[in-house]
C-alpha positions in Angstrom: 0.2 -12.8 -14.6 -0.7 -13.1 -11.0 -4.4 -12.8 -10.1 -3.8 -9.9 -7.7 -2.6 -7.7 -10.6 -6.1 -7.6 -12.1 -7.9 -7.3 -8.7 -9.4 -3.9 -8.0 -7.6 -1.9 -5.3 -11.1 -1.0 -3.9 -11.7 -4.7 -3.1 -8.6 -5.0 -0.9 -8.7 -1.4 0.6 -11.5 -2.3 3.1 -9.3 -5.1 4.4 -6.4 -2.7 4.9 -8.6 -0.3 6.8 -10.2 -3.1 8.9 -6.8 -4.4 9.8 -5.6 -1.0 10.9 -8.8 -0.2 12.8 -8.7 -3.6 14.7 -5.4 -2.4 16.1 -6.6 1.1 17.0 -5.3 2.9 13.9 -7.5 4.9 11.5 -8.7 4.9 7.9 -7.0 8.4 7.6 -3.6 6.7 8.4 -4.2 4.1 5.8 -5.0 6.8 3.3 -1.9 8.7 4.3 0.2 5.6 3.6 -1.4 5.2 0.2 -0.8 8.8 -0.7 2.8 8.7 0.5 3.6 5.5 -1.5 1.8 6.4 -4.7 2.0 10.2 -4.8 -1.8 10.5 -5.3 -3.7 13.3 -3.7 -7.0 12.7 -1.9 -9.0 13.2 -5.1 -6.9 10.9 -7.2 -7.0 8.2 -4.5 -10.8 8.5 -4.2 -11.2 8.3 -7.9 -9.1 5.1 -8.2 -11.1 3.5 -5.4 -14.4 4.6 -7.0 -13.5 3.4 -10.4 -12.3 0.0 -9.2 -8.8 0.5 -10.7 -6.8 -2.7 -10.8 -3.5 -2.9 -8.9 -1.8 -3.0 -12.3 -3.4 0.3 -13.4 -3.1 1.8 -9.9 0.6 1.4 -9.7 1.1 2.3 -13.3 -0.5 5.7 -12.7 1.4 6.2 -9.4 4.5 8.3 -8.9 6.2 6.0 -6.5 7.8 7.7 -3.5 11.6 7.9 -3.9 12.0 6.4 -0.5 9.9 3.3 -1.4 13.1 1.2 -1.8 13.7 1.7 1.9 10.7 -0.5 2.7 12.2 -3.8 3.6 11.2 -6.8 5.6 9.0 -9.8 5.3 5.3 -10.0 4.4 3.7 -13.5 4.5 7.2 -15.0 4.6 8.4 -13.2 1.5 11.2 -10.5 1.7 9.8 -7.4 0.1 13.3 -6.3 -1.2 13.8 -9.7 -2.9 10.6 -9.7 -5.0 11.6 -9.6 -8.6 8.4 -8.4 -10.3 8.2 -4.6 -9.9 4.4 -4.6 -9.6 4.3 -7.4 -7.1 7.1 -5.7 -5.1 5.0 -2.5 -4.9 1.9 -4.5 -3.8 4.1 -6.1 -1.1 5.5 -2.7 -0.1 1.9 -1.5 0.5 1.1 -4.7 2.5 4.3 -4.1 4.6 3.3 -0.5 5.3 -0.2 -1.5 6.4 1.3 -4.3 8.6 3.6 -1.8 10.2 0.7 0.5 10.9 -1.3 -2.3 12.5 1.7 -3.2 14.6 1.7 0.2 16.2 4.7 1.6 14.5 4.9 5.5 14.5 3.9 7.1 11.2 7.2 8.9 10.9 9.0 5.5 10.8 6.3 4.0 8.5 6.8 6.8 6.0 10.5 6.6 6.2 11.0 10.2 7.3 
């Protein structure tokens, strides 16, 4: 089992927000991405962050967006669509969405609408 699986989402979340904010994007946009990908509402997302839910439990509780398989591309030299472990693939999908946000991509394209 990879170490990231047992890492609390709340410990990585501030890094997602900081990355977005450094590029002129907002915490609200990061939250929108998380809600879109996982199907959580604001209260559920806040609860998972407050309870230090691990990535394993976070994605286990999620209702993954049906358009999540449309998230393709490379994160840290790894093609998201080629990741075999479903949990690791979902974590990479989240990383990819935050990367796209930080690169200035419009939300409509990030959310595959």
